[in-house]
A tleap script that builds the chain and sets N, CA, C and O, in Angstrom:
source leaprc.protein.ff14SB
mol = sequence {
  NMET THR THR ARG ARG ILE GLU LEU VAL TYR
  PHE GLU GLY CYS PRO HIE ALA VAL LYS ALA
  ARG GLU ASN ILE LYS SER ALA LEU GLU ALA
  ALA GLY GLN GLU ALA HIE TRP SER GLU TRP
  ASP LEU GLU ALA GLU SER THR PRO ASP ARG
  TYR ARG GLN HIE GLY SER PRO THR VAL LEU
  ILE ASP GLY HIE ASP VAL THR GLY ASP GLY
  HIE VAL ALA ILE ALA MET ALA CYS ARG ALA
  ASP GLY ALA PRO SER ALA GLN LEU ILE ALA
  GLU ARG LEU CGLY
}
set mol.1.N position { -21.510 -6.903 1.334 }
set mol.1.CA position { -20.246 -6.230 1.542 }
set mol.1.C position { -19.565 -6.019 0.183 }
set mol.1.O position { -19.478 -6.943 -0.626 }
set mol.2.N position { -19.098 -4.824 -0.050 }
set mol.2.CA position { -18.415 -4.494 -1.289 }
set mol.2.C position { -16.947 -4.890 -1.206 }
set mol.2.O position { -16.272 -4.615 -0.214 }
set mol.3.N position { -16.465 -5.537 -2.258 }
set mol.3.CA position { -15.055 -5.902 -2.298 }
set mol.3.C position { -14.246 -4.688 -2.707 }
set mol.3.O position { -14.535 -4.052 -3.720 }
set mol.4.N position { -13.249 -4.373 -1.934 }
set mol.4.CA position { -12.382 -3.237 -2.217 }
set mol.4.C position { -11.095 -3.743 -2.854 }
set mol.4.O position { -10.599 -4.814 -2.506 }
set mol.5.N position { -10.566 -2.972 -3.780 }
set mol.5.CA position { -9.291 -3.319 -4.423 }
set mol.5.C position { -8.163 -2.749 -3.561 }
set mol.5.O position { -8.049 -1.534 -3.397 }
set mol.6.N position { -7.342 -3.627 -3.020 }
set mol.6.CA position { -6.242 -3.228 -2.147 }
set mol.6.C position { -4.943 -3.551 -2.862 }
set mol.6.O position { -4.762 -4.650 -3.387 }
set mol.7.N position { -4.035 -2.570 -2.874 }
set mol.7.CA position { -2.759 -2.728 -3.567 }
set mol.7.C position { -1.633 -2.179 -2.702 }
set mol.7.O position { -1.784 -1.174 -2.008 }
set mol.8.N position { -0.507 -2.867 -2.766 }
set mol.8.CA position { 0.703 -2.420 -2.084 }
set mol.8.C position { 1.737 -2.065 -3.143 }
set mol.8.O position { 2.068 -2.883 -4.001 }
set mol.9.N position { 2.242 -0.839 -3.074 }
set mol.9.CA position { 3.309 -0.383 -3.960 }
set mol.9.C position { 4.574 -0.335 -3.108 }
set mol.9.O position { 4.579 0.270 -2.036 }
set mol.10.N position { 5.639 -0.965 -3.580 }
set mol.10.CA position { 6.841 -1.104 -2.755 }
set mol.10.C position { 8.051 -1.396 -3.642 }
set mol.10.O position { 7.927 -1.574 -4.854 }
set mol.11.N position { 9.209 -1.439 -3.015 }
set mol.11.CA position { 10.372 -2.071 -3.632 }
set mol.11.C position { 11.116 -2.815 -2.530 }
set mol.11.O position { 11.071 -2.414 -1.367 }
set mol.12.N position { 11.790 -3.883 -2.888 }
set mol.12.CA position { 12.398 -4.796 -1.919 }
set mol.12.C position { 13.419 -4.148 -0.993 }
set mol.12.O position { 13.576 -4.606 0.139 }
set mol.13.N position { 14.105 -3.124 -1.415 }
set mol.13.CA position { 15.106 -2.492 -0.565 }
set mol.13.C position { 14.530 -1.601 0.514 }
set mol.13.O position { 15.268 -1.124 1.376 }
set mol.14.N position { 13.245 -1.371 0.486 }
set mol.14.CA position { 12.609 -0.493 1.473 }
set mol.14.C position { 12.282 -1.286 2.740 }
set mol.14.O position { 11.543 -2.268 2.679 }
set mol.15.N position { 12.823 -0.870 3.878 }
set mol.15.CA position { 12.597 -1.626 5.112 }
set mol.15.C position { 11.158 -1.567 5.623 }
set mol.15.O position { 10.794 -2.364 6.487 }
set mol.16.N position { 10.333 -0.656 5.122 }
set mol.16.CA position { 8.957 -0.521 5.596 }
set mol.16.C position { 7.976 -1.441 4.857 }
set mol.16.O position { 6.824 -1.572 5.271 }
set mol.17.N position { 8.423 -2.074 3.774 }
set mol.17.CA position { 7.523 -2.905 2.963 }
set mol.17.C position { 6.993 -4.101 3.755 }
set mol.17.O position { 5.813 -4.435 3.646 }
set mol.18.N position { 7.832 -4.738 4.537 }
set mol.18.CA position { 7.402 -5.903 5.329 }
set mol.18.C position { 6.316 -5.493 6.324 }
set mol.18.O position { 5.309 -6.186 6.471 }
set mol.19.N position { 6.522 -4.373 6.998 }
set mol.19.CA position { 5.529 -3.889 7.977 }
set mol.19.C position { 4.219 -3.535 7.282 }
set mol.19.O position { 3.146 -3.777 7.835 }
set mol.20.N position { 4.288 -2.974 6.095 }
set mol.20.CA position { 3.068 -2.645 5.354 }
set mol.20.C position { 2.265 -3.911 5.061 }
set mol.20.O position { 1.044 -3.921 5.216 }
set mol.21.N position { 2.945 -4.978 4.638 }
set mol.21.CA position { 2.247 -6.257 4.394 }
set mol.21.C position { 1.578 -6.762 5.672 }
set mol.21.O position { 0.422 -7.183 5.649 }
set mol.22.N position { 2.301 -6.717 6.770 }
set mol.22.CA position { 1.749 -7.162 8.057 }
set mol.22.C position { 0.519 -6.334 8.429 }
set mol.22.O position { -0.479 -6.875 8.906 }
set mol.23.N position { 0.594 -5.022 8.208 }
set mol.23.CA position { -0.514 -4.136 8.565 }
set mol.23.C position { -1.727 -4.348 7.667 }
set mol.23.O position { -2.862 -4.272 8.136 }
set mol.24.N position { -1.502 -4.611 6.392 }
set mol.24.CA position { -2.624 -4.915 5.495 }
set mol.24.C position { -3.319 -6.187 5.976 }
set mol.24.O position { -4.545 -6.221 6.089 }
set mol.25.N position { -2.548 -7.221 6.255 }
set mol.25.CA position { -3.112 -8.488 6.707 }
set mol.25.C position { -3.896 -8.297 8.003 }
set mol.25.O position { -5.009 -8.808 8.130 }
set mol.26.N position { -3.334 -7.573 8.960 }
set mol.26.CA position { -4.014 -7.327 10.233 }
set mol.26.C position { -5.313 -6.552 10.036 }
set mol.26.O position { -6.327 -6.863 10.661 }
set mol.27.N position { -5.282 -5.557 9.178 }
set mol.27.CA position { -6.479 -4.744 8.924 }
set mol.27.C position { -7.582 -5.583 8.285 }
set mol.27.O position { -8.750 -5.465 8.654 }
set mol.28.N position { -7.211 -6.424 7.332 }
set mol.28.CA position { -8.205 -7.275 6.678 }
set mol.28.C position { -8.779 -8.294 7.655 }
set mol.28.O position { -9.982 -8.552 7.643 }
set mol.29.N position { -7.939 -8.871 8.491 }
set mol.29.CA position { -8.420 -9.819 9.502 }
set mol.29.C position { -9.376 -9.133 10.469 }
set mol.29.O position { -10.413 -9.697 10.818 }
set mol.30.N position { -9.036 -7.924 10.906 }
set mol.30.CA position { -9.885 -7.176 11.826 }
set mol.30.C position { -11.240 -6.848 11.198 }
set mol.30.O position { -12.258 -6.777 11.887 }
set mol.31.N position { -11.234 -6.651 9.885 }
set mol.31.CA position { -12.472 -6.338 9.157 }
set mol.31.C position { -13.235 -7.604 8.762 }
set mol.31.O position { -14.311 -7.526 8.169 }
set mol.32.N position { -12.670 -8.771 9.093 }
set mol.32.CA position { -13.319 -10.028 8.749 }
set mol.32.C position { -13.286 -10.330 7.265 }
set mol.32.O position { -14.167 -11.010 6.740 }
set mol.33.N position { -12.262 -9.820 6.590 }
set mol.33.CA position { -12.134 -10.025 5.151 }
set mol.33.C position { -10.971 -10.953 4.846 }
set mol.33.O position { -10.033 -11.091 5.631 }
set mol.34.N position { -11.059 -11.581 3.689 }
set mol.34.CA position { -9.989 -12.457 3.235 }
set mol.34.C position { -8.711 -11.644 3.024 }
set mol.34.O position { -8.750 -10.535 2.491 }
set mol.35.N position { -7.589 -12.204 3.445 }
set mol.35.CA position { -6.300 -11.524 3.299 }
set mol.35.C position { -5.815 -11.667 1.858 }
set mol.35.O position { -5.021 -12.553 1.540 }
set mol.36.N position { -6.302 -10.788 1.001 }
set mol.36.CA position { -5.932 -10.821 -0.418 }
set mol.36.C position { -5.727 -9.393 -0.913 }
set mol.36.O position { -6.582 -8.528 -0.724 }
set mol.37.N position { -4.584 -9.162 -1.547 }
set mol.37.CA position { -4.290 -7.867 -2.142 }
set mol.37.C position { -3.284 -8.074 -3.261 }
set mol.37.O position { -2.661 -9.130 -3.370 }
set mol.38.N position { -3.136 -7.045 -4.095 }
set mol.38.CA position { -2.156 -7.063 -5.188 }
set mol.38.C position { -0.926 -6.288 -4.756 }
set mol.38.O position { -1.003 -5.375 -3.934 }
set mol.39.N position { 0.211 -6.666 -5.324 }
set mol.39.CA position { 1.460 -5.952 -5.026 }
set mol.39.C position { 2.119 -5.510 -6.319 }
set mol.39.O position { 2.102 -6.217 -7.326 }
set mol.40.N position { 2.702 -4.316 -6.263 }
set mol.40.CA position { 3.408 -3.733 -7.403 }
set mol.40.C position { 4.810 -3.364 -6.971 }
set mol.40.O position { 5.005 -2.447 -6.174 }
set mol.41.N position { 5.789 -4.085 -7.503 }
set mol.41.CA position { 7.200 -3.851 -7.201 }
set mol.41.C position { 7.711 -2.744 -8.126 }
set mol.41.O position { 7.719 -2.900 -9.347 }
set mol.42.N position { 8.129 -1.649 -7.544 }
set mol.42.CA position { 8.604 -0.512 -8.334 }
set mol.42.C position { 9.831 -0.836 -9.175 }
set mol.42.O position { 10.139 -0.118 -10.126 }
set mol.43.N position { 10.532 -1.910 -8.832 }
set mol.43.CA position { 11.715 -2.301 -9.602 }
set mol.43.C position { 11.382 -3.223 -10.776 }
set mol.43.O position { 12.237 -3.479 -11.623 }
set mol.44.N position { 10.156 -3.717 -10.830 }
set mol.44.CA position { 9.763 -4.638 -11.900 }
set mol.44.C position { 9.348 -3.858 -13.152 }
set mol.44.O position { 8.574 -2.904 -13.076 }
set mol.45.N position { 9.867 -4.274 -14.280 }
set mol.45.CA position { 9.515 -3.610 -15.544 }
set mol.45.C position { 8.034 -3.730 -15.858 }
set mol.45.O position { 7.473 -2.873 -16.541 }
set mol.46.N position { 7.398 -4.781 -15.366 }
set mol.46.CA position { 5.983 -5.016 -15.657 }
set mol.46.C position { 5.034 -4.128 -14.851 }
set mol.46.O position { 3.836 -4.105 -15.133 }
set mol.47.N position { 5.539 -3.400 -13.859 }
set mol.47.CA position { 4.691 -2.522 -13.055 }
set mol.47.C position { 4.248 -1.325 -13.889 }
set mol.47.O position { 5.085 -0.606 -14.435 }
set mol.48.N position { 2.937 -1.108 -13.990 }
set mol.48.CA position { 2.434 0.026 -14.782 }
set mol.48.C position { 2.935 1.374 -14.256 }
set mol.48.O position { 3.176 1.544 -13.061 }
set mol.49.N position { 3.084 2.310 -15.167 }
set mol.49.CA position { 3.598 3.643 -14.806 }
set mol.49.C position { 2.770 4.345 -13.736 }
set mol.49.O position { 3.325 5.098 -12.937 }
set mol.50.N position { 1.464 4.120 -13.697 }
set mol.50.CA position { 0.610 4.834 -12.728 }
set mol.50.C position { 1.007 4.549 -11.280 }
set mol.50.O position { 0.683 5.334 -10.389 }
set mol.51.N position { 1.704 3.438 -11.034 }
set mol.51.CA position { 2.135 3.112 -9.676 }
set mol.51.C position { 3.480 3.734 -9.341 }
set mol.51.O position { 3.850 3.807 -8.169 }
set mol.52.N position { 4.197 4.170 -10.321 }
set mol.52.CA position { 5.553 4.705 -10.119 }
set mol.52.C position { 5.562 6.097 -9.489 }
set mol.52.O position { 6.627 6.610 -9.144 }
set mol.53.N position { 4.418 6.698 -9.341 }
set mol.53.CA position { 4.334 8.015 -8.702 }
set mol.53.C position { 4.313 7.914 -7.176 }
set mol.53.O position { 4.332 8.931 -6.484 }
set mol.54.N position { 4.275 6.695 -6.658 }
set mol.54.CA position { 4.175 6.482 -5.216 }
set mol.54.C position { 5.505 6.053 -4.615 }
set mol.54.O position { 6.301 5.362 -5.251 }
set mol.55.N position { 5.727 6.475 -3.383 }
set mol.55.CA position { 6.888 6.000 -2.640 }
set mol.55.C position { 6.592 4.631 -2.048 }
set mol.55.O position { 5.467 4.139 -2.132 }
set mol.56.N position { 7.609 4.020 -1.448 }
set mol.56.CA position { 7.464 2.684 -0.869 }
set mol.56.C position { 7.491 2.773 0.649 }
set mol.56.O position { 8.386 3.414 1.201 }
set mol.57.N position { 6.558 2.163 1.330 }
set mol.57.CA position { 5.390 1.472 0.805 }
set mol.57.C position { 4.189 2.411 0.750 }
set mol.57.O position { 4.033 3.296 1.591 }
set mol.58.N position { 3.358 2.202 -0.245 }
set mol.58.CA position { 2.087 2.901 -0.343 }
set mol.58.C position { 1.000 1.852 -0.392 }
set mol.58.O position { 1.091 0.890 -1.155 }
set mol.59.N position { -0.029 2.030 0.417 }
set mol.59.CA position { -1.195 1.149 0.390 }
set mol.59.C position { -2.323 1.929 -0.290 }
set mol.59.O position { -2.698 3.021 0.137 }
set mol.60.N position { -2.844 1.339 -1.349 }
set mol.60.CA position { -3.941 1.948 -2.097 }
set mol.60.C position { -5.214 1.137 -1.877 }
set mol.60.O position { -5.192 -0.094 -1.915 }
set mol.61.N position { -6.298 1.823 -1.653 }
set mol.61.CA position { -7.610 1.180 -1.619 }
set mol.61.C position { -8.438 1.844 -2.704 }
set mol.61.O position { -8.680 3.050 -2.681 }
set mol.62.N position { -8.864 1.026 -3.652 }
set mol.62.CA position { -9.586 1.519 -4.827 }
set mol.62.C position { -8.841 2.668 -5.501 }
set mol.62.O position { -9.448 3.636 -5.961 }
set mol.63.N position { -7.500 2.542 -5.552 }
set mol.63.CA position { -6.664 3.508 -6.245 }
set mol.63.C position { -6.272 4.741 -5.455 }
set mol.63.O position { -5.582 5.618 -5.976 }
set mol.64.N position { -6.706 4.821 -4.192 }
set mol.64.CA position { -6.420 5.998 -3.361 }
set mol.64.C position { -5.474 5.638 -2.221 }
set mol.64.O position { -5.666 4.630 -1.542 }
set mol.65.N position { -4.460 6.461 -2.017 }
set mol.65.CA position { -3.491 6.289 -0.938 }
set mol.65.C position { -4.227 6.406 0.396 }
set mol.65.O position { -4.912 7.401 0.636 }
set mol.66.N position { -4.095 5.406 1.262 }
set mol.66.CA position { -4.810 5.421 2.542 }
set mol.66.C position { -4.403 6.588 3.427 }
set mol.66.O position { -5.167 6.994 4.303 }
set mol.67.N position { -3.213 7.131 3.213 }
set mol.67.CA position { -2.760 8.258 4.037 }
set mol.67.C position { -3.322 9.586 3.549 }
set mol.67.O position { -3.215 10.600 4.238 }
set mol.68.N position { -3.921 9.579 2.358 }
set mol.68.CA position { -4.435 10.815 1.788 }
set mol.68.C position { -3.351 11.672 1.177 }
set mol.68.O position { -3.608 12.795 0.744 }
set mol.69.N position { -2.139 11.144 1.141 }
set mol.69.CA position { -1.003 11.879 0.591 }
set mol.69.C position { -1.156 12.002 -0.917 }
set mol.69.O position { -1.210 10.997 -1.626 }
set mol.70.N position { -1.226 13.221 -1.399 }
set mol.70.CA position { -1.370 13.442 -2.823 }
set mol.70.C position { -0.059 13.756 -3.511 }
set mol.70.O position { -0.038 14.075 -4.699 }
set mol.71.N position { 1.042 13.667 -2.768 }
set mol.71.CA position { 2.338 14.003 -3.355 }
set mol.71.C position { 2.790 12.945 -4.339 }
set mol.71.O position { 2.585 11.750 -4.128 }
set mol.72.N position { 3.396 13.388 -5.395 }
set mol.72.CA position { 3.914 12.494 -6.415 }
set mol.72.C position { 5.420 12.340 -6.213 }
set mol.72.O position { 6.148 13.326 -6.098 }
set mol.73.N position { 5.871 11.095 -6.172 }
set mol.73.CA position { 7.305 10.836 -6.010 }
set mol.73.C position { 8.019 11.139 -7.322 }
set mol.73.O position { 7.532 10.790 -8.397 }
set mol.74.N position { 9.162 11.782 -7.230 }
set mol.74.CA position { 9.931 12.079 -8.438 }
set mol.74.C position { 11.057 11.072 -8.640 }
set mol.74.O position { 11.710 11.063 -9.683 }
set mol.75.N position { 11.281 10.222 -7.635 }
set mol.75.CA position { 12.293 9.171 -7.721 }
set mol.75.C position { 11.866 8.036 -6.813 }
set mol.75.O position { 11.094 8.245 -5.878 }
set mol.76.N position { 12.360 6.838 -7.078 }
set mol.76.CA position { 12.034 5.700 -6.231 }
set mol.76.C position { 12.667 5.919 -4.859 }
set mol.76.O position { 13.881 6.081 -4.735 }
set mol.77.N position { 11.815 5.920 -3.831 }
set mol.77.CA position { 12.307 6.187 -2.488 }
set mol.77.C position { 11.372 5.576 -1.456 }
set mol.77.O position { 10.197 5.327 -1.727 }
set mol.78.N position { 11.919 5.338 -0.265 }
set mol.78.CA position { 11.098 4.917 0.862 }
set mol.78.C position { 10.365 6.139 1.402 }
set mol.78.O position { 10.906 7.245 1.428 }
set mol.79.N position { 9.160 5.927 1.820 }
set mol.79.CA position { 8.387 7.021 2.411 }
set mol.79.C position { 8.947 7.352 3.783 }
set mol.79.O position { 9.231 6.454 4.576 }
set mol.80.N position { 9.101 8.612 4.058 }
set mol.80.CA position { 9.629 9.052 5.346 }
set mol.80.C position { 8.673 8.725 6.484 }
set mol.80.O position { 9.101 8.562 7.627 }
set mol.81.N position { 7.373 8.627 6.179 }
set mol.81.CA position { 6.388 8.331 7.219 }
set mol.81.C position { 6.221 6.838 7.480 }
set mol.81.O position { 5.394 6.452 8.305 }
set mol.82.N position { 6.986 5.993 6.796 }
set mol.82.CA position { 6.946 4.548 7.017 }
set mol.82.C position { 5.682 3.906 6.486 }
set mol.82.O position { 5.024 4.443 5.595 }
set mol.83.N position { 5.347 2.750 7.041 }
set mol.83.CA position { 4.169 1.995 6.619 }
set mol.83.C position { 2.916 2.554 7.284 }
set mol.83.O position { 2.948 2.914 8.461 }
set mol.84.N position { 1.810 2.628 6.538 }
set mol.84.CA position { 0.556 3.038 7.179 }
set mol.84.C position { 0.156 2.000 8.237 }
set mol.84.O position { 0.383 0.803 8.058 }
set mol.85.N position { -0.425 2.458 9.309 }
set mol.85.CA position { -0.798 1.555 10.391 }
set mol.85.C position { -1.971 0.661 9.997 }
set mol.85.O position { -2.752 0.984 9.101 }
set mol.86.N position { -2.070 -0.463 10.688 }
set mol.86.CA position { -3.198 -1.378 10.460 }
set mol.86.C position { -4.508 -0.668 10.773 }
set mol.86.O position { -5.511 -0.877 10.091 }
set mol.87.N position { -4.500 0.171 11.803 }
set mol.87.CA position { -5.720 0.908 12.193 }
set mol.87.C position { -6.160 1.844 11.066 }
set mol.87.O position { -7.345 1.901 10.738 }
set mol.88.N position { -5.223 2.572 10.476 }
set mol.88.CA position { -5.563 3.486 9.384 }
set mol.88.C position { -6.103 2.718 8.183 }
set mol.88.O position { -7.092 3.129 7.575 }
set mol.89.N position { -5.468 1.625 7.845 }
set mol.89.CA position { -5.921 0.809 6.714 }
set mol.89.C position { -7.334 0.295 6.994 }
set mol.89.O position { -8.195 0.348 6.116 }
set mol.90.N position { -7.578 -0.202 8.206 }
set mol.90.CA position { -8.907 -0.707 8.572 }
set mol.90.C position { -9.952 0.391 8.490 }
set mol.90.O position { -11.068 0.149 8.030 }
set mol.91.N position { -9.606 1.602 8.932 }
set mol.91.CA position { -10.543 2.733 8.849 }
set mol.91.C position { -10.915 3.025 7.411 }
set mol.91.O position { -12.077 3.295 7.109 }
set mol.92.N position { -9.930 2.973 6.520 }
set mol.92.CA position { -10.178 3.260 5.097 }
set mol.92.C position { -10.985 2.148 4.426 }
set mol.92.O position { -11.697 2.388 3.452 }
set mol.93.N position { -10.866 0.926 4.959 }
set mol.93.CA position { -11.662 -0.181 4.438 }
set mol.93.C position { -13.139 -0.027 4.803 }
set mol.93.O position { -14.029 -0.488 4.089 }
set mol.94.N position { -13.369 0.644 5.953 }
set mol.94.CA position { -14.699 0.802 6.551 }
set mol.94.C position { -15.743 1.184 5.617 }
set mol.94.O position { -16.898 1.343 6.013 }
savepdb mol mol.pdb
quit
């Protein structure tokens, strides 16, 4: 089994960030994988610029947005579509 790099891009004020974490954990459990991922807080100075193009929350697998959304955020904002579902994340892990 190949290990996939899973990352959550978020900021604390976004109400969808908690649900995104729950969905990542559920997807990994369903796939029989260890619940491990990296998180990038858009408000942290240490977050690399490449993550700042995403809205909150964005789930990346191997650097790709699980929703397939190629739009670049021009300001820090919550995504209008909310958190990606556990099912979608699990499908992308497949």
